N, CA, C and O atoms as a GROMACS GRO file, in nm:
protein
  308
    1UNK      N    1   4.399  -4.547  -4.327
    1UNK     CA    2   4.282  -4.551  -4.426
    1UNK      C    3   4.161  -4.634  -4.358
    1UNK      O    4   4.146  -4.714  -4.266
    2UNK      N    5   4.098  -4.579  -4.440
    2UNK     CA    6   3.966  -4.602  -4.317
    2UNK      C    7   3.876  -4.712  -4.518
    2UNK      O    8   3.897  -4.702  -4.638
    3UNK      N    9   3.810  -4.774  -4.451
    3UNK     CA   10   3.776  -4.926  -4.518
    3UNK      C   11   3.595  -4.798  -4.546
    3UNK      O   12   3.521  -4.712  -4.498
    4UNK      N   13   3.624  -4.885  -4.656
    4UNK     CA   14   3.424  -4.854  -4.768
    4UNK      C   15   3.360  -4.955  -4.816
    4UNK      O   16   3.412  -5.027  -4.902
    5UNK      N   17   3.232  -4.978  -4.767
    5UNK     CA   18   3.191  -5.138  -4.865
    5UNK      C   19   3.120  -5.003  -4.958
    5UNK      O   20   3.095  -4.883  -4.944
    6UNK      N   21   3.107  -5.111  -5.057
    6UNK     CA   22   2.984  -5.118  -5.230
    6UNK      C   23   2.945  -5.195  -5.248
    6UNK      O   24   2.965  -5.310  -5.210
    7UNK      N   25   2.817  -5.114  -5.365
    7UNK     CA   26   2.786  -5.248  -5.442
    7UNK      C   27   2.780  -5.223  -5.564
    7UNK      O   28   2.705  -5.133  -5.599
    8UNK      N   29   2.868  -5.306  -5.678
    8UNK     CA   30   2.876  -5.296  -5.805
    8UNK      C   31   2.805  -5.396  -5.891
    8UNK      O   32   2.807  -5.518  -5.872
    9UNK      N   33   2.746  -5.340  -5.980
    9UNK     CA   34   2.632  -5.437  -6.064
    9UNK      C   35   2.764  -5.545  -6.096
    9UNK      O   36   2.882  -5.521  -6.121
   10UNK      N   37   2.689  -5.676  -6.083
   10UNK     CA   38   2.786  -5.770  -6.173
   10UNK      C   39   2.867  -5.757  -6.282
   10UNK      O   40   2.988  -5.747  -6.263
   11UNK      N   41   2.819  -5.755  -6.398
   11UNK     CA   42   2.933  -5.676  -6.508
   11UNK      C   43   2.974  -5.608  -6.474
   11UNK      O   44   3.089  -5.652  -6.479
   12UNK      N   45   2.981  -5.538  -6.444
   12UNK     CA   46   3.105  -5.421  -6.376
   12UNK      C   47   3.221  -5.519  -6.325
   12UNK      O   48   3.322  -5.557  -6.384
   13UNK      N   49   3.156  -5.558  -6.152
   13UNK     CA   50   3.263  -5.663  -6.075
   13UNK      C   51   3.351  -5.746  -6.194
   13UNK      O   52   3.472  -5.753  -6.209
   14UNK      N   53   3.260  -5.794  -6.259
   14UNK     CA   54   3.355  -5.935  -6.334
   14UNK      C   55   3.450  -5.811  -6.454
   14UNK      O   56   3.505  -5.895  -6.525
   15UNK      N   57   3.492  -5.687  -6.505
   15UNK     CA   58   3.521  -5.633  -6.576
   15UNK      C   59   3.568  -5.573  -6.506
   15UNK      O   60   3.571  -5.455  -6.542
   16UNK      N   61   3.648  -5.607  -6.343
   16UNK     CA   62   3.729  -5.548  -6.206
   16UNK      C   63   3.789  -5.618  -6.206
   16UNK      O   64   3.911  -5.599  -6.214
   17UNK      N   65   3.718  -5.767  -6.195
   17UNK     CA   66   3.804  -5.899  -6.143
   17UNK      C   67   3.925  -5.898  -6.286
   17UNK      O   68   4.045  -5.882  -6.261
   18UNK      N   69   3.878  -5.917  -6.426
   18UNK     CA   70   3.934  -5.993  -6.568
   18UNK      C   71   4.044  -5.843  -6.497
   18UNK      O   72   4.129  -5.890  -6.421
   19UNK      N   73   4.052  -5.710  -6.506
   19UNK     CA   74   4.183  -5.608  -6.533
   19UNK      C   75   4.238  -5.637  -6.380
   19UNK      O   76   4.361  -5.648  -6.374
   20UNK      N   77   4.199  -5.644  -6.311
   20UNK     CA   78   4.279  -5.674  -6.191
   20UNK      C   79   4.373  -5.764  -6.213
   20UNK      O   80   4.486  -5.730  -6.179
   21UNK      N   81   4.357  -5.911  -6.278
   21UNK     CA   82   4.349  -5.997  -6.273
   21UNK      C   83   4.461  -5.999  -6.417
   21UNK      O   84   4.566  -6.060  -6.435
   22UNK      N   85   4.427  -5.958  -6.455
   22UNK     CA   86   4.564  -5.903  -6.646
   22UNK      C   87   4.666  -5.839  -6.606
   22UNK      O   88   4.770  -5.863  -6.667
   23UNK      N   89   4.669  -5.722  -6.478
   23UNK     CA   90   4.741  -5.634  -6.402
   23UNK      C   91   4.805  -5.658  -6.323
   23UNK      O   92   4.918  -5.609  -6.319
   24UNK      N   93   4.744  -5.771  -6.195
   24UNK     CA   94   4.807  -5.805  -6.117
   24UNK      C   95   4.841  -5.672  -6.027
   24UNK      O   96   4.940  -5.602  -6.004
   25UNK      N   97   4.702  -5.679  -5.988
   25UNK     CA   98   4.660  -5.582  -5.868
   25UNK      C   99   4.550  -5.630  -5.770
   25UNK      O  100   4.470  -5.724  -5.775
   26UNK      N  101   4.569  -5.550  -5.697
   26UNK     CA  102   4.408  -5.601  -5.551
   26UNK      C  103   4.353  -5.524  -5.662
   26UNK      O  104   4.419  -5.448  -5.734
   27UNK      N  105   4.210  -5.551  -5.674
   27UNK     CA  106   4.065  -5.467  -5.695
   27UNK      C  107   4.097  -5.311  -5.620
   27UNK      O  108   4.128  -5.201  -5.665
   28UNK      N  109   4.076  -5.358  -5.498
   28UNK     CA  110   4.122  -5.255  -5.441
   28UNK      C  111   4.172  -5.139  -5.478
   28UNK      O  112   4.111  -5.032  -5.475
   29UNK      N  113   4.291  -5.154  -5.517
   29UNK     CA  114   4.417  -5.080  -5.530
   29UNK      C  115   4.331  -5.002  -5.715
   29UNK      O  116   4.343  -4.884  -5.750
   30UNK      N  117   4.266  -5.096  -5.783
   30UNK     CA  118   4.269  -5.074  -5.899
   30UNK      C  119   4.102  -4.928  -5.938
   30UNK      O  120   4.062  -4.853  -6.027
   31UNK      N  121   4.059  -4.982  -5.768
   31UNK     CA  122   3.946  -4.900  -5.827
   31UNK      C  123   3.994  -4.756  -5.797
   31UNK      O  124   3.956  -4.664  -5.870
   32UNK      N  125   4.088  -4.732  -5.678
   32UNK     CA  126   4.165  -4.625  -5.573
   32UNK      C  127   4.222  -4.548  -5.711
   32UNK      O  128   4.206  -4.428  -5.735
   33UNK      N  129   4.312  -4.670  -5.816
   33UNK     CA  130   4.334  -4.597  -5.917
   33UNK      C  131   4.285  -4.483  -6.044
   33UNK      O  132   4.326  -4.385  -6.107
   34UNK      N  133   4.136  -4.598  -6.024
   34UNK     CA  134   4.049  -4.514  -6.088
   34UNK      C  135   3.984  -4.427  -6.061
   34UNK      O  136   3.964  -4.349  -6.153
   35UNK      N  137   3.932  -4.401  -5.953
   35UNK     CA  138   3.860  -4.319  -5.915
   35UNK      C  139   3.958  -4.170  -5.863
   35UNK      O  140   3.937  -4.049  -5.866
   36UNK      N  141   4.068  -4.259  -5.819
   36UNK     CA  142   4.192  -4.050  -5.833
   36UNK      C  143   4.184  -3.997  -5.944
   36UNK      O  144   4.159  -3.877  -5.944
   37UNK      N  145   4.205  -4.073  -6.086
   37UNK     CA  146   4.196  -4.050  -6.236
   37UNK      C  147   4.067  -4.008  -6.273
   37UNK      O  148   4.074  -3.932  -6.370
   38UNK      N  149   3.975  -4.024  -6.241
   38UNK     CA  150   3.858  -3.955  -6.238
   38UNK      C  151   3.793  -3.815  -6.144
   38UNK      O  152   3.710  -3.731  -6.179
   39UNK      N  153   3.865  -3.828  -6.018
   39UNK     CA  154   3.812  -3.731  -5.955
   39UNK      C  155   3.908  -3.635  -6.008
   39UNK      O  156   3.860  -3.524  -5.986
   40UNK      N  157   4.042  -3.620  -6.080
   40UNK     CA  158   4.113  -3.517  -6.124
   40UNK      C  159   4.085  -3.496  -6.269
   40UNK      O  160   4.140  -3.406  -6.333
   41UNK      N  161   4.008  -3.570  -6.315
   41UNK     CA  162   3.943  -3.543  -6.482
   41UNK      C  163   3.805  -3.410  -6.484
   41UNK      O  164   3.773  -3.306  -6.542
   42UNK      N  165   3.757  -3.513  -6.368
   42UNK     CA  166   3.649  -3.362  -6.238
   42UNK      C  167   3.644  -3.249  -6.229
   42UNK      O  168   3.542  -3.181  -6.220
   43UNK      N  169   3.792  -3.201  -6.231
   43UNK     CA  170   3.871  -3.071  -6.121
   43UNK      C  171   3.962  -3.036  -6.256
   43UNK      O  172   4.021  -2.928  -6.267
   44UNK      N  173   3.965  -3.116  -6.334
   44UNK     CA  174   3.998  -3.056  -6.453
   44UNK      C  175   3.910  -3.006  -6.609
   44UNK      O  176   3.918  -2.931  -6.706
   45UNK      N  177   3.838  -3.098  -6.553
   45UNK     CA  178   3.691  -2.980  -6.643
   45UNK      C  179   3.625  -2.896  -6.546
   45UNK      O  180   3.581  -2.793  -6.597
   46UNK      N  181   3.605  -2.905  -6.436
   46UNK     CA  182   3.547  -2.722  -6.368
   46UNK      C  183   3.667  -2.687  -6.423
   46UNK      O  184   3.645  -2.670  -6.543
   47UNK      N  185   3.768  -2.669  -6.402
   47UNK     CA  186   3.858  -2.542  -6.421
   47UNK      C  187   3.822  -2.515  -6.559
   47UNK      O  188   3.782  -2.402  -6.585
   48UNK      N  189   3.830  -2.606  -6.657
   48UNK     CA  190   3.837  -2.539  -6.816
   48UNK      C  191   3.648  -2.489  -6.816
   48UNK      O  192   3.609  -2.412  -6.904
   49UNK      N  193   3.589  -2.522  -6.753
   49UNK     CA  194   3.506  -2.474  -6.746
   49UNK      C  195   3.434  -2.326  -6.675
   49UNK      O  196   3.324  -2.271  -6.684
   50UNK      N  197   3.548  -2.300  -6.608
   50UNK     CA  198   3.547  -2.170  -6.541
   50UNK      C  199   3.636  -2.069  -6.666
   50UNK      O  200   3.592  -1.959  -6.698
   51UNK      N  201   3.754  -2.121  -6.723
   51UNK     CA  202   3.790  -2.045  -6.782
   51UNK      C  203   3.713  -1.968  -6.928
   51UNK      O  204   3.740  -1.858  -6.974
   52UNK      N  205   3.593  -2.084  -6.989
   52UNK     CA  206   3.534  -2.077  -7.027
   52UNK      C  207   3.425  -1.949  -7.034
   52UNK      O  208   3.393  -1.860  -7.113
   53UNK      N  209   3.387  -2.000  -6.895
   53UNK     CA  210   3.354  -1.870  -6.856
   53UNK      C  211   3.358  -1.736  -6.824
   53UNK      O  212   3.262  -1.662  -6.804
   54UNK      N  213   3.496  -1.704  -6.817
   54UNK     CA  214   3.592  -1.620  -6.791
   54UNK      C  215   3.598  -1.526  -6.939
   54UNK      O  216   3.585  -1.404  -6.950
   55UNK      N  217   3.615  -1.603  -7.021
   55UNK     CA  218   3.593  -1.561  -7.173
   55UNK      C  219   3.470  -1.528  -7.229
   55UNK      O  220   3.475  -1.475  -7.340
   56UNK      N  221   3.353  -1.548  -7.175
   56UNK     CA  222   3.238  -1.424  -7.220
   56UNK      C  223   3.230  -1.301  -7.165
   56UNK      O  224   3.199  -1.192  -7.215
   57UNK      N  225   3.270  -1.340  -7.030
   57UNK     CA  226   3.278  -1.230  -6.925
   57UNK      C  227   3.336  -1.080  -6.997
   57UNK      O  228   3.458  -1.079  -7.014
   58UNK      N  229   3.273  -0.973  -7.035
   58UNK     CA  230   3.370  -0.896  -7.118
   58UNK      C  231   3.430  -0.808  -7.036
   58UNK      O  232   3.485  -0.714  -7.093
   59UNK      N  233   3.437  -0.812  -6.884
   59UNK     CA  234   3.540  -0.734  -6.799
   59UNK      C  235   3.614  -0.804  -6.753
   59UNK      O  236   3.698  -0.754  -6.678
   60UNK      N  237   3.614  -0.937  -6.775
   60UNK     CA  238   3.729  -0.978  -6.727
   60UNK      C  239   3.860  -0.969  -6.853
   60UNK      O  240   3.980  -0.947  -6.833
   61UNK      N  241   3.800  -0.989  -6.962
   61UNK     CA  242   3.850  -0.983  -7.111
   61UNK      C  243   3.919  -0.874  -7.158
   61UNK      O  244   3.983  -0.855  -7.261
   62UNK      N  245   3.883  -0.781  -7.023
   62UNK     CA  246   3.955  -0.600  -7.057
   62UNK      C  247   4.042  -0.602  -7.002
   62UNK      O  248   4.145  -0.560  -7.056
   63UNK      N  249   4.049  -0.664  -6.838
   63UNK     CA  250   4.110  -0.693  -6.763
   63UNK      C  251   4.223  -0.733  -6.828
   63UNK      O  252   4.334  -0.681  -6.837
   64UNK      N  253   4.176  -0.835  -6.873
   64UNK     CA  254   4.315  -0.948  -6.906
   64UNK      C  255   4.380  -0.892  -7.035
   64UNK      O  256   4.490  -0.946  -7.043
   65UNK      N  257   4.360  -0.798  -7.152
   65UNK     CA  258   4.416  -0.730  -7.208
   65UNK      C  259   4.516  -0.654  -7.221
   65UNK      O  260   4.620  -0.649  -7.287
   66UNK      N  261   4.412  -0.545  -7.072
   66UNK     CA  262   4.508  -0.435  -7.044
   66UNK      C  263   4.612  -0.511  -6.952
   66UNK      O  264   4.727  -0.479  -6.978
   67UNK      N  265   4.600  -0.603  -6.854
   67UNK     CA  266   4.703  -0.700  -6.791
   67UNK      C  267   4.785  -0.725  -6.958
   67UNK      O  268   4.850  -0.622  -6.973
   68UNK      N  269   4.799  -0.779  -7.033
   68UNK     CA  270   4.857  -0.832  -7.186
   68UNK      C  271   4.961  -0.695  -7.243
   68UNK      O  272   5.074  -0.694  -7.291
   69UNK      N  273   4.865  -0.588  -7.213
   69UNK     CA  274   4.940  -0.455  -7.327
   69UNK      C  275   5.082  -0.383  -7.182
   69UNK      O  276   5.184  -0.321  -7.212
   70UNK      N  277   5.052  -0.407  -7.088
   70UNK     CA  278   5.194  -0.390  -6.974
   70UNK      C  279   5.308  -0.472  -6.955
   70UNK      O  280   5.429  -0.462  -6.936
   71UNK      N  281   5.194  -0.582  -6.973
   71UNK     CA  282   5.332  -0.741  -6.988
   71UNK      C  283   5.416  -0.692  -7.101
   71UNK      O  284   5.538  -0.681  -7.084
   72UNK      N  285   5.336  -0.649  -7.259
   72UNK     CA  286   5.437  -0.682  -7.436
   72UNK      C  287   5.509  -0.528  -7.369
   72UNK      O  288   5.631  -0.531  -7.389
   73UNK      N  289   5.472  -0.423  -7.311
   73UNK     CA  290   5.512  -0.336  -7.265
   73UNK      C  291   5.684  -0.329  -7.220
   73UNK      O  292   5.774  -0.256  -7.261
   74UNK      N  293   5.684  -0.440  -7.116
   74UNK     CA  294   5.774  -0.454  -7.025
   74UNK      C  295   5.828  -0.604  -7.112
   74UNK      O  296   5.871  -0.690  -7.034
   75UNK      N  297   5.830  -0.628  -7.206
   75UNK     CA  298   5.905  -0.769  -7.266
   75UNK      C  299   6.030  -0.670  -7.406
   75UNK      O  300   6.138  -0.690  -7.461
   76UNK      N  301   5.921  -0.564  -7.402
   76UNK     CA  302   5.979  -0.494  -7.524
   76UNK      C  303   6.082  -0.398  -7.486
   76UNK      O  304   6.157  -0.356  -7.574
   77UNK      N  305   6.106  -0.329  -7.271
   77UNK     CA  306   6.212  -0.328  -7.283
   77UNK      C  307   6.337  -0.339  -7.306
   77UNK      O  308   6.417  -0.263  -7.250
   0.00000   0.00000   0.00000
């Protein structure tokens, strides 16, 4: 595991210390968990944005609708 050193504002460090104490976790583990969750949320937001972008693309929608028609024919069989 690599070592990472950073600075935090005093108020944020105080909140981190308090929450780590409440959860009985080391501060670095709490930061690790929070960062993992945050990065996952960023990935999900990018995924949603890509779908929103595709929804406004007429060519992509035509291909999707065409595929859906084929799918429905297969389901009906």
